Steps between C-alpha positions, in 0.01 A plus 500: 500500500660832395581772752290815495634845571292663767663830579323709757489641849744317724410658833149367552601262776678779688212750473326586828146373543335843493672589175391173351138574591518846345663368184252216457208738565620738229543211263152370570357842425696520177376158403140592579528815290663327205318473173264207459693388188589136531865593430529711812564251781672686784589185688703365213716811527511472880629143494768581245605829662547354846663167415865450572744457213566133432716513186871438567720800425791428268836672475703550181786300650781481249318716244638849554408773256503869433229705329592710199269779380533431129289793382226739610256735334241229419131591509264253662680184383285188540690207350851389419581221253839369390580358157757224433715728284586715801236770474262594781165668424337734750131583451374839616125529555453816284573271202876497454750218477854579611799287410790425734809351336875520525470645848280797416152612403457566128386858449265403218164333560382175346277567200173319431361504856119519485310801632385432857246644741723649768263563786484382863677165507471461123757537226775279355514220758697189403708316243572134437719319250370211292654167608669484156596868505852426374348352185194723440578822695137518625428715805166559672382821663216555748358853511177685569280664240195726509189356335127566503480232768755680720868440559615144447810286469620401152780264400677519166786314334785675315824408333807649666727642230787749484247751365270453799180300552338393173218273377251584779229242559240535775457155653277604790287807426372535855164463669241739643696722735361753747516859614772433758855538366636236735564130555605412147735215604658461155798276574606273212696174523540195280468173692706187442205381292566780250173674581469869580364582848348843563388648833196728502393692810133537597500873424412591856169309481547189710191313382655472152774269629240228570302544177617236253342690210726799574875479431593764758644362826638198314812336367458434126674229293541548127696355211783717371276629218217594738280199428355297786670168584268206466611367839412815697306404812172674412485414131154371409319650798211729420528678836869596475745672264740260332801732545492462881770297677437611862271749669424686824795740465499864612806643325801283417793726410771238499536160333792261472541141375699271730778317312466125508151477641335753268291625795347841432564737792312826527516796735167663572394821671268458796212734590546869574232566766250630245415141401617306809739557792852593388786259448443144384758519221568162349741270323319211330576196292237529228345182363232417242134539605594618851309782669725732704213641697474875439280660619334216694816427704816699558793518742532157671135400468405159367193373321427167334571516129723809529879529529660694786837667430830320515648817658296780657617847608320722750574791528518546125829495310339551155676218309573572136738345242642152551765270353692180568875533510687256277839670459847426630598836654321401823525120510330443835196701378445281194137388485385766746191712438553876516224761507497875546286689751363852462372581847762267648781685317681164478611211286381168640692179450304179553675165532287211378497125473261461211176649631611505862638819655818453704549865604546853379749786508414870463761689296547874427250589773417873498812590300375580150131579532214314333622201296292404198661214305796263511671304222810297437725669248686324218812536717340296780469802729175612664337820371231698683298807399359750747150647491499839671374710207166335434168630631539307829860593571648792694674634190874534449673797343759283324240255366482127557807280499636177361693310764735205465612251764866407451678228699787600729768241575 
């Protein structure tokens, strides 16, 4: 049985009786005043918030490193993707692709990037390489567009050429969006089965995550050309969309495929008090047909037929981009899951044995601001982008930064 992270208040047992009474009374009042929405269960938050941490804390041990600020001046970067030929692409939400190569940022922008709807959490959001990229040069972009049905997530395929992105082909046009410019999800990864997995948030409307005729709040599974695989779990059902792989998701902003097992790991933002008590951020292993509960359950709650998180974080850390490390620069970290945290201002390292969590280490804590995405570079080093210049950040006069972790002997 995997460990669960339950970070919270550690001094409950030492609190004087009168203070406990006052605190519990306040909490009862808050619970009584909470919305009647079935997502807003105060006691789920209470149990998570006041449980002791049970996940073993790891130390880097022999892996010593320094952090290099490679460049700054980025505007709301959202994703970082490396290419086997040594290039690293950085996606900025306003709709720009920046290129890092030969130790510096190219001053020119990549041509052929589609026009995006840059609003709220929308914009240019992710990039994935085709499994046979070195033969076909196909890349996939996830981005938001404005339509008569509202903002929605679109996925298109391009050919990466020296002249820029060419041969655009929309493989997922999007589905009915909403009037809230939030919870787009939009992470792209190819699984070991060669299928494209796409995360879609529930657009701030929790009920959509449980509606199998609505693609929002789901993980989708498509062929590389956008067609629907015949072995998708809901194919042939009249009461469900055939694109769906898993459901019950709030807003998954990180996804990574575990080498060897092919397990699909996702990071997911928990509620923000307007839809349920705060915290409850998650790391999940996402499987076909499974229901991950939102908004029926959250935090550490359980319910028959629904999946509780592998890792849960209360107070919130706001988990974002994720990757598995497979390089040689940090040999003892090989096979570890890394994910960035926005509110947590940290890079989390999770040591795993298949789907079982052995422990975690928190790196870069409160040193570089909000961290948005993490990727392994072609050089085997770890690259991280910050996220202080988006609508939710504090702002930074010098712009956001590209960081690089370099081993120190």
